[in-house]
N, C-alpha and C positions, 0 to 999 in steps of 0.2 A: 505358443502359448503353456500359459503358468497354472497355478492353483489360485484358486477361489477363495473364501470364506465361510465361514459356517453360518448358517440360520441361527439367529439369536428370537426370543420371544419379548415381542412389543404389545403393550397393549394400550390399542386407541381405536380399533374398529368397531362400527356396532354390532359386526357379523359375529356371532356366538358359533364359531366352527371348532369343533374337537381336534386337539391336538393329534398331529400326525409324527411326533417325534418316535415313535417307538413302533410304528402301524403303519402300512399304506392300507388308506381311507380312499374310498370312491365314492364319486357322485352322479346324477343322474342329469341330462341334459333334456329330456323333455317328457310330460307324463300327460294326457290327456284327459278331458274330462270325464270320458266314459270308461274308462278302465275298471272292471271289476274292483269292487273292495275288497275279493278273499284275495286277488294279486297283491295290492297296496299291503293288507295286512301280512301277506307272506312275503315282502320285498323288501320292505321299506327299509328296513336294520341294517341294509347294508349301503347305504345311502346316507348323506350327511347334507346334501343339498340339492335342490332339483330346481334348475335353471330359468327352465318354463314350465311349470304346473298347472293342474286341476285340483279341485276336490282336497285341500286344505285341510280340509276336517279330518276328513278320513287319513292324509298320512301324518299328521298331526295325534291323532289316536293307537296309528302304528307306531309311530317314533315322535316320542314327545320332544325332541331335541333337534330333529330336521330344521332346516332352513329352508324358506320355497320363496320364491321369484315367481313374479310376473312379468308377462316380456312385454318390450316397445323400444321398436328403433331409434336409436340412438338422433340420429341427425335427420330424420324424414316424417314425413306424419304417418301417421297409425291409419289402421282401417278405418277408424271413423274421420280420417282428414281428407273427407271428398265427398261429392255428393249423390255416389251409388255406390251397392256391394263392390269390395273390391276383385279385381280380375281374379276368377276361378283355376287360370292356368295362362299360357302364354297364349294361346288361338285365341283368348277372350281380351286381352291386352291389345286394345287397336290404336291408332292414332287419333282416332276419332274422341276415342274414351280420355286418352289422355291430355286431349287438346279442351275437352268438357271439365276437366280435372281442373286443369291450368286457368279456365276461364272462371272458374267457381270460387278459387282462391283471390283472385283478383277482382274480383265483382261481389262476392257473394258470403264465405264465409265469419262467422259473428254478425252475418248482417249487411254487414259495409264491406268487405272484400279487406285483403290485405297484402297487395304488389308487391309493397316493399318486404315483404316476409322471403320470395320465392328466391331461390340461390339458383344462378345461370353460369353457364360457361362463360369463355371471355369472349364468345361472337355476341352477347348479349342477347339472346333470341332460346337457345337451347338449354332446359333446365338440366342442373348438375346431377343426373340420375344415378346411382348409384349402380357399376357393373356389375353381373357377377355370370361368371360362365361364357362372356362373351356377346351377354344381351343386357340390358340396362332393366332393372327395375323400375313398376309406375309408381313408386313411392314419391311422393313430393319433396324434392330437397331444399330445406328452409335454411335460413341465416342464422347460424346458431352463436353470432355476436350481437346479438338481438336478446335484451332480458326479456320483451315482451314475449318472443318466439320461445324460449325456456319456461319462461312462467305457463303459458299455454300449453307446450308438451307436460308440464309438470301435471296441469290438470287433468289432460287430454289421457293421461299416462293409467289414470285411475289411484294414484298412490295414494289418497284418503279410503276410497270405497273398498278395493282390494285391501289395505292393509286392514277394514274391518273385517273383511274376510278371513282373515289369517294369514294371509301373504306378510313376509318382513323383509322381501327383498327386492326391488327394482335390476330385472334385468335387462342394460341396455345392447340392443346388439348393432355391432359395426363401428365399437366407437375408435376408429383408427387414426394416429396422426399423419399416415401419407394422403395427401389429398389425390386418392385414386379417381377421383371422377371428375376432377380440374374445374375444379368451383372459381369462379372468379368475382362475381358481383352482383350486382342489385339495381333493381330501377326504385329511385323514389324522387317523388314528386314528380315523375317524368323523367329524370335524370341520371344519368348511370352510374353507379358509385362503386366503384373499382374494390375491393376487401383481401383478394389474393390474386397472384401472379400466374395461376392455372395449372403450376407445378405442379409434379407428386411430391417431390420433397422443396414445402416451402416453409419457412418459418413462420411465419403470417398466421399460415393454418394450423401450424400445429399450436401457435399458442390458443389460438381460437378456439380448438378441441378441449384443451386445460384451463381454458376459464369455463366454457362450459361445464365440465365435468364438476368444478368447485362452486357455480352455483346449484346447480341441479342434487348435487349431492347435499347441500346446505339445507335445501328447501324440504328433502326426504328427512333430515336432521333433527329438522322443526320442528316436524310433527307433532300432535300430542302422543302419539305410539310411535316414536321413529321409525325410520326403516332405512335398509341400507342400499347403497349402489353397488351392483356388480358389472363390470363393462367386458364387454367382446372386444380387447384389443390385440395390437399384434406386436409381438415380442421381437419382433424381425431384424436383421442386421442393417437396414436403412433408416431405423433408429437408433439414436445414441445411447448409452447406458443414461445417459444427463434427461435425454427425452423422456425414455419411459419412466423415470425415477419421479421428473416432474408431472408427470402424468397419475402414475398410480398413486400418488403421495395424494391425490383427490378422489380416490376410490375406495371404497370397502373391500372390494374383491377384484381381481383381473381373470377373464377366461381367457386364456391363450387356445383359440381355436388350429393354430396351425399345427401344434404341437409338434411330436416326432416322428409326423409322417407327412409333414407339409401338407396341409388341408386335405389328406389323403391319397397325395399321390404319390407317396412310397419313402423309404427310409432315406433315397439319396439327396432326397431334396432338404432332409433336415441333416444332412452330414457337414464335416471341413468346418471352417469358420460360424456357421450360421449353428450348430451346435452351442458350441464354446458360447457363444453370443448369448444362447438362450438361458443355459443352464447360469450362467452368470447372472442372470434379468431376474430367473426365479428366484434362484437366492435374497439378491436384493429385492426384491418385491415383499418378501417374506421379514426380512429386516425391518423394511418401513409399519410393519403391522398391519400388513394389508395380505387377504387371503388369496391362495396363487390355485388356479382350476387349470388342469392340464387335459386337456382335449386331445384325443389321438382317433383318427377316424382310419378304418381298414375294410378293405375289400370282402374279407368273409368274417362271421363269428359263430363259434369258436374262431380268432387268427391263427396261422399256422406257428409254431414256437419261434421261430427267429423274428417274427415282428413281436409276438410279446417281450420275448427277450431284450430286444432294442428300446422299446417304449420302457418298460417298468426297469431296466439295469440306468436309461439315461436320467428316468426321473427320479429315480435313486440316487443320483450324485445331486441333487438339488433337494431333495425332500428333507424339509426343517420342520417348523413348527405349525405350517400352515400352506401345506402342498396336500393337492386334490387328483385324484386320476381319473379320465374316463378313457376305456376302449370301446369303440362303438362302430357299427357299421355307419357311413357316411349318409346322410339325407339325400332321397326318400326313404333309402331301405335300412336306418336304422333300427333297431330292436327296443324292443320296451326296457327288457331288464336284461343289461349286459355286464353283470358283475362275474369277474374269472374266481375261477379257487387262486389264482398266482398270487392276487392280492394279499389273501389270507397266510400264505406262507410267513413264518417267522424270522426274519434277518434281523431283529433286535434294534438299537437304534445306533446310530453313527458313532464311530471313534473318533472321525476326525473328519476336515473337508478331503474333497477329492483331490489326487495328484497322480503327477504322471509318472508312469511306471512302466519302462520297458515299452514306451511310445504309444501306450494307450494309458486310458483313463481308469483309476481304481479310487473305489471309496467303500472303507472296512467298516463294517458294521460289528456288534458286537455276538452274532450270531449267525453273519456270513461275508459276502463282500459283491460289489457292483463292479463288472468288469466291461467296457466299452470301448469300442475301437470307432470313434468319431471319423475317420479318414476315408473320403469317397473311393480313393486308388488304390490302399496300400493295404496288405495282409500281415498280421504279425503275429508272433508265437510268443507268451509271457507264461513264465514258472510261476504255480502256484503255492502257497504255503500247506505243509502237510494236514494242517486241519480241517479242509476242506473236503468236504462229503459227497454232496450231490446237488443239482440245479432244481428250480421250481417245480419241474415237472417229475420230480423223483427218482432220476438217472442219474445213476453213479458216476461221479468222475474218477476216469481212468488217468492212471499215471500222475506225474507231476506238473501238465502243460498244457496250454490251452491255447489252438489258433483260433485268431479271430481274422475273418475276410470283412471287406469294409463294410463300414455303416451295421455293423452289426453289436451285439451285448450278449453278457452271460450273468444273472442275479444265481450267486451260489452259497449253499449253507454250511455250516459249521458243526464239526461233534462235539466245539467243545466251544468256551468262552474264549472272545478274541479279545476282550478290554474291559473295563470294569461300567 
């Protein structure tokens, strides 16, 4: 694995985010509509973006430059795309309710039904429901190659209404290039029409995802008061650099929910080649003028120092002009205000791209450095420069050597300037 290039400033996105070149900027994953106003006033300045939020006027009063997203499922019906209330939990999601919803889509939606909008697996009878934690979710999967579906989603997502309320972003969830639900085809005029081959890695499906993003984003940008599109998408090694670039070129922001903890599974799930692929993709996305939001789920908050140092150290390898960080407990136990004081430690601006140094990766900053061992198996000891003083927890660095076990990192601060 070699070095990757630095991020550069490109201005083409509608998403006006603060420059992150010389500071670590956090964002917020959600804020419900019943959060006390006093809490918003006290905390909103710590966040540059709210992925899914309520009370936009209160947030804007507390932080005039904040970006606020209204949530929608990317390729599925939202809560209003069904004949009855959305199930409150697994116990209320029954086969009978799903059958009723499928019948509604086939015969009743918009007063006429849209049987050719429902996307099925290759057996032609099982809707291609999204799979999460070993179970399928009840949102109806829709044919994202159909322009009428995308236009319906645009109207149903409340793009115009929510914009009037003060939201300036649509946050589209699960816009994955991988066909993880094994979508295959539709029924049109009573005939089966195969669109995809049902495999997870299907070039036709990936092209359809890019096409969906292009059309939906164009609709948002074409509003009288344009809105940006931020999508929860994966930077996994199963997607090539070129595939990730094609999709991100059609977005204003990419939220990487896998982060450096593997959706909360732990550091080891984001180590090795996966780590390098992710860092490289994060830099490339910023070079396209697209904002990058790194989501990192942990089991406790505040997290153990070794988790924070791994996540923050890895993030700093890719921090350019448009990279933003979140460390929080995974849903449903996530914290409302997860800002960590370690973000506020001043490492300065990057001196150069990351580089391989004594078997680990190092990125020099004007007031410190980031050191990460992405190996999943090996421990390495590296020699530190003499000006390094302490870590982000205020602990002094003893001696001039640092030992890094597998999947660990360190963010170190300097007693003197390290580059112009």
